[in-house]
N, C-alpha and C positions, 0 to 999 in steps of 0.2 A: 504494500500500500504506500503510495507516495506521501512524503511528509506533509505536503501542502494540503492534501485531503484530510489528514488527521488534524492539522492545525485549524482548518475551517470548521470541522466538526466540533473540536474542543471549544473554539471561540463561540460558536452558536449555542452549544450546550451550556456553557457558563453563563452566557447572556440570559438564556431562558430560565435557568435555575434561579438566577437573581431576580428576574422579572416576576417569576411565579412564586418565589419564596420557598423553593424546594431545595432541600439539602442533599448532600451526598448520602447521608444515612437514609433519607427517604427513598432514594433511588435503590440503595442496597436492599431495603425491605421489599419494595414494590417489584423489583426484577429478580430477587433472590440471587444477587451477585455479591462478591466480596468488596470491602471498602478499597482494597488495593486496585481492583478492576475499575471501579468508578473513578478513583484518583487518576489512574492511567488514561482513562477516556478524557477527563477534564484537563489533563496536562498535555494531551496530544501524543502521549507515548504509544498508545494503542488505539485501534479502531474497532468498534463493536461489530458483532455479526449482524446481519440484516434483521433477524428476528428481534434482537435487542434494541436496534434503532427504532423499529416499529413500536416496540413496547415503550420506549422512551417518549416517542412522539405522542402516543396515546396518554401517557402519564402527564405530559406537559401540555396536552391539548392543542397540538400543532400538527401540521403535515410533515411527513417523512422528509420532504425536500427542505423544510425550514431548518432542519438539523444538518442536512448534508450538502447544501449548495452555498456558494459564495454569496449569493444575493438572498438567501433564505431569511435572514433577519430583516432586511429591508422590506421584503414582501410581507413578512409577519407584521411589521410596524404599520405598513400601509393598510393591511387588513384590519388592524386594531383601530386605525383612524376611521375607516369606512364603517365599522361596527358602531363606533361612537356616534358618527353622523346619523346612522339609522336609529339609534336608541334615543337621540335627542333632537326632536324635530326643529327646535329653534336654531340649533347648530346647522341643520340642513338649510334652513332659510338664510342664515348668514353666509353659508357657503355659496348658495345660489346667487345671492345679491352681489357677492364679491366679483362675479364675472363682469358686472357692468361698471365697476369702480376703476378709477385710474390709480396709479401708484401713490399719489399724494393722499387720496381718500383712504386707501388701505393703510398707509402710515398713520393717519389720524385715528382710524379704528383700532389699530394695534396699540397706539399710545393710550387710548381710553381703557382698553383691556388690561394693559400693564399697570395703569394707575389703579384700577379696581383691584387687581391682584395684590399690589403693594399695600393698599388700604386694608384689605382682608387679612394679609399676613401680619400687618402691624397690630390689628385688633385681636389676634389669636393669642 
């Protein structure tokens, strides 16, 4: 197995574990593998068998390709954004409206959003 393939897998796995709050111990229990095996996957020393990759994908709630391809995480993040748009109709409206705005309008909207975020963070 080429090192670059192992590195891509390891990077994607670590990203998803962090994003989903899943530990190496969680993977050991769910896939019935040793901690050394999971450590080797996470460090890029070893590449799992196909059945273990599929089991990891199911555990993490992602496609097989999210773990195994160089653009897997970018695609995952894009899908997360799309899901968020679908779950929040007001965001969909904002997204649709942005198509008719010029760059200065978009900068103004972004400034308002940033100000609201700072205000909210300050009050927490």
